[in-house]
VEXVEX-252125 format. One record per residue: residue in one letter; x, y, z of N, C-alpha, C in turn. Coordinates in steps of 0.2 Angstrom, whole numbers, padded with zeros to 4 digits, always signed. Atoms other than C-alpha are relative to their C-alpha. Example, Ala and Ser with C-alpha at 12.3 -4.5 7.8 and 13.67 -1.06 7.14 Angstrom:
a+0004-0006+0000+0062-0022+0039+0004+0006+0000/s-0004-0006-0001+0068-0005+0036-0004+0005+0003/
end
This chain:
m-0002+0006-0003+0725+0039+0040+0001+0000+0007/g-0001-0001-0007+0729+0046+0057-0007+0000+0004/f+0006+0000-0004+0710+0046+0062-0003-0007+0000/i+0002+0007+0000+0707+0028+0059+0001-0003+0007/p-0001+0003-0007+0714+0022+0076-0005+0004+0005/i+0004-0004-0004+0704+0036+0084-0007-0003+0000/f+0007+0002+0001+0688+0030+0076-0001-0007+0002/l+0000+0007-0003+0692+0012+0080-0001-0001+0007/t+0000+0000-0007+0695+0016+0098-0007+0002+0003/l+0007-0003-0002+0679+0026+0100-0005-0005-0002/g+0005+0005+0002+0669+0012+0091+0001-0006+0005/a-0001+0005-0005+0677-0001+0103-0003+0002+0006/f+0002-0003-0007+0673+0010+0118-0008+0000+0000/i+0008+0000+0001+0654+0012+0112-0002-0007+0001/f+0002+0007+0000+0653-0007+0109+0001-0003+0007/l-0001+0003-0007+0660-0012+0126-0004+0003+0005/f+0005-0003-0005+0649+0001+0135-0006-0003-0001/a+0007+0003+0002+0634-0007+0126+0000-0007+0003/i+0000+0007-0002+0639-0024+0131+0000+0000+0008/v+0000-0001-0007+0642-0019+0149-0007+0002+0003/v+0006-0002-0002+0626-0010+0151-0005-0006-0001/h+0004+0006+0001+0617-0025+0143+0000-0006+0005/q-0002+0005-0005+0625-0037+0155-0003+0002+0007/n+0003-0003-0007+0620-0026+0170-0007+0000+0000/l+0007+0001+0000+0602-0025+0165-0002-0007+0000/k+0002+0007+0000+0601-0043+0161+0001-0003+0007/q-0002+0003-0006+0609-0047+0178-0006+0003+0005/k+0005-0003-0004+0596-0035+0187-0006-0004-0001/k+0006+0003+0002+0582-0044+0178+0000-0007+0003/l+0000+0007-0003+0588-0061+0184+0000+0000+0007/l+0000-0001-0008+0591-0055+0202-0007+0001+0002/l+0007-0001-0002+0573-0049+0202-0004-0006-0001/k+0003+0006+0001+0567-0065+0195+0001-0005+0006/a-0002+0004-0006+0577-0074+0209-0004+0002+0006/e+0004-0003-0006+0569-0063+0222-0007-0002+0000/l+0007+0001+0000+0552-0066+0216-0001-0008+0001/t+0000+0007-0001+0555-0085+0215+0001-0002+0008/n-0001+0001-0007+0561-0084+0233-0006+0002+0004/i+0006-0002-0003+0546-0075+0238-0006-0005-0001/f+0005+0005+0002+0535-0088+0229+0001-0006+0005/s-0001+0006-0004+0543-0102+0239-0001+0001+0007/l+0002-0002-0006+0541-0093+0255-0008+0000+0001/f+0008+0001-0001+0522-0091+0252-0002-0007+0000/n+0002+0007+0001+0521-0109+0247+0001-0003+0007/g-0001+0003-0006+0529-0113+0264-0005+0002+0005/i+0005-0002-0005+0517-0103+0274-0007-0003-0002/l+0007+0002+0002+0501-0108+0264-0001-0007-0001/e+0001+0007+0001+0505-0126+0262-0004-0004+0006/k+0004+0003-0006+0497-0130+0280-0007+0002-0001/d+0007-0002+0000+0481-0120+0277-0002+0000-0008/k+0002+0001+0007+0472-0125+0261-0006+0005-0001/t+0006-0005+0002+0458-0111+0263+0003+0006-0002/e-0003-0007+0003+0470-0097+0258+0000+0000-0007/p+0001-0001+0007+0469-0090+0241+0006-0004-0004/h-0005+0003+0004+0478-0099+0227+0006+0004-0002/i-0006-0004+0002+0496-0093+0223+0001-0001-0008/p-0001+0000+0008+0498-0089+0204+0007-0003-0001/e-0006+0002+0003+0511-0097+0194+0005+0005-0001/v-0004-0005+0002+0518-0081+0188+0000+0005+0006/m+0000-0005-0005+0523-0070+0203+0003+0006-0002/t-0002-0006+0001+0524-0052+0201+0000+0004+0007/i+0000-0004-0006+0527-0038+0214-0007+0002+0003/k+0007-0002-0001+0509-0033+0213-0004-0005+0003/v+0003+0006-0003+0503-0050+0216+0002-0002+0007/a-0003+0001-0006+0515-0053+0230-0003+0004+0006/e+0003-0005-0005+0509-0037+0239-0007-0002+0002/e+0007+0001-0001+0491-0042+0237-0001-0007+0005/l+0000+0006-0004+0494-0060+0244+0003+0001+0007/l-0003-0001-0007+0505-0053+0258-0006+0004+0004/k+0006-0003-0004+0490-0042+0263-0005-0005+0002/s+0005+0005-0002+0478-0056+0263+0003-0005+0005/v-0003+0004-0005+0490-0067+0273+0001+0003+0006/s-0002-0003-0006+0495-0054+0285-0007+0002+0005/k+0007-0001-0004+0476-0052+0291-0001-0005+0005/k+0000+0006-0005+0478-0069+0299+0005+0002+0006/e-0004-0001-0006+0484-0067+0317+0002-0007+0002/e-0002+0007-0002+0494-0083+0321+0006+0000+0005/n-0005+0000-0005+0509-0088+0331+0006+0004-0003/a-0006-0004+0002+0526-0079+0331+0004-0002-0006/k-0004+0002+0006+0534-0090+0318-0004+0002-0006/f+0004-0002+0006+0520-0086+0306+0002+0008-0001/q-0001-0007+0001+0523-0067+0309+0007+0001-0002/q-0007+0000+0002+0542-0070+0307+0000-0001-0007/q+0000+0002+0007+0539-0078+0290-0003+0006-0004/t+0003-0005+0004+0528-0064+0284+0004+0007+0000/s-0005-0005+0000+0541-0051+0290+0006-0001-0005/i-0005+0002+0005+0554-0060+0280-0002+0001-0007/i+0003-0001+0006+0542-0060+0265+0000+0008-0002/h+0000-0008+0000+0540-0041+0268+0007+0003-0002/q-0007-0003+0001+0559-0038+0268+0002-0002-0007/k-0002+0003+0007+0561-0049+0252-0004+0004-0005/l+0004-0004+0004+0547-0039+0244+0003+0007-0001/n-0003-0006+0000+0555-0023+0248+0007+0000-0004/e-0006+0001+0004+0572-0029+0241-0002-0001-0008/a+0002+0001+0007+0563-0034+0225-0003+0007-0003/k+0002-0006+0002+0555-0017+0224+0006+0005-0001/r-0006-0004+0001+0572-0009+0226+0004-0002-0006/i-0003+0003+0006+0579-0020+0212-0004+0003-0006/r+0004-0002+0005+0565-0015+0201+0001+0008-0001/l-0001-0007+0000+0567+0004+0205+0007+0001-0003/d-0007-0001+0003+0586+0003+0201+0000-0002-0007/y+0000+0002+0007+0583-0006+0185-0004+0006-0004/n+0003-0005+0004+0570+0007+0179+0003+0007+0000/k-0003-0006+0000+0580+0021+0185+0006+0000-0005/l-0006+0000+0005+0595+0015+0175-0002+0000-0007/i+0002+0000+0006+0585+0013+0160-0002+0007-0002/k+0002-0007+0002+0578+0031+0161+0006+0005-0001/t-0006-0004+0001+0596+0038+0162+0002+0000-0008/k-0001-0001+0008+0601+0045+0144+0005-0005-0003/p-0004+0004+0004+0616+0035+0139-0002-0008+0000/y+0002+0006-0001+0609+0019+0146-0007-0001-0004/y+0007+0001+0004+0592+0022+0138+0001-0002-0007/f-0002+0002+0007+0600+0021+0121+0002-0007-0001/v-0002+0008+0000+0608+0004+0124-0006-0004+0002/a+0006+0004-0002+0591-0002+0132-0004+0000-0006/v+0004+0000+0005+0582+0003+0117+0003-0005-0006/i-0003+0004+0005+0594-0005+0105+0000-0008+0002/m-0001+0007-0002+0596-0021+0115-0007-0003+0002/g+0007+0002-0001+0577-0022+0118-0002-0001+0007/h+0002+0000-0007+0576-0019+0137-0006+0005+0001/q+0005-0004-0001+0560-0012+0143-0001+0001+0008/r+0001-0001-0007+0554-0005+0160-0004-0006+0003/i+0004+0006-0004+0547-0018+0173-0005+0003+0003/
end
């Protein structure tokens, strides 16, 4: 009878830990999605003037954004254009950092078990 409160406390701790990790991973995913949406809108702002540029896909990933930034950066225009591409580059680096943090968190052992149980996968 004396061990029941210990088991209940341990179970509650494990349950709360799993919920906190799930929320943290979900928040990182949403933050990455927001950054990619922001990058998408910045690309739309740059490319709306010039219709000869490549089409921006609906689903923006980091890889697609890098390729699009390389193709856009080849154009030499005014200082405002260069400033916008540098802002996109900074946002892209931020998105890469978020992805790295997410993937590093999933690789860590106690978080790995929660990620497997909750269905989170590497990005």
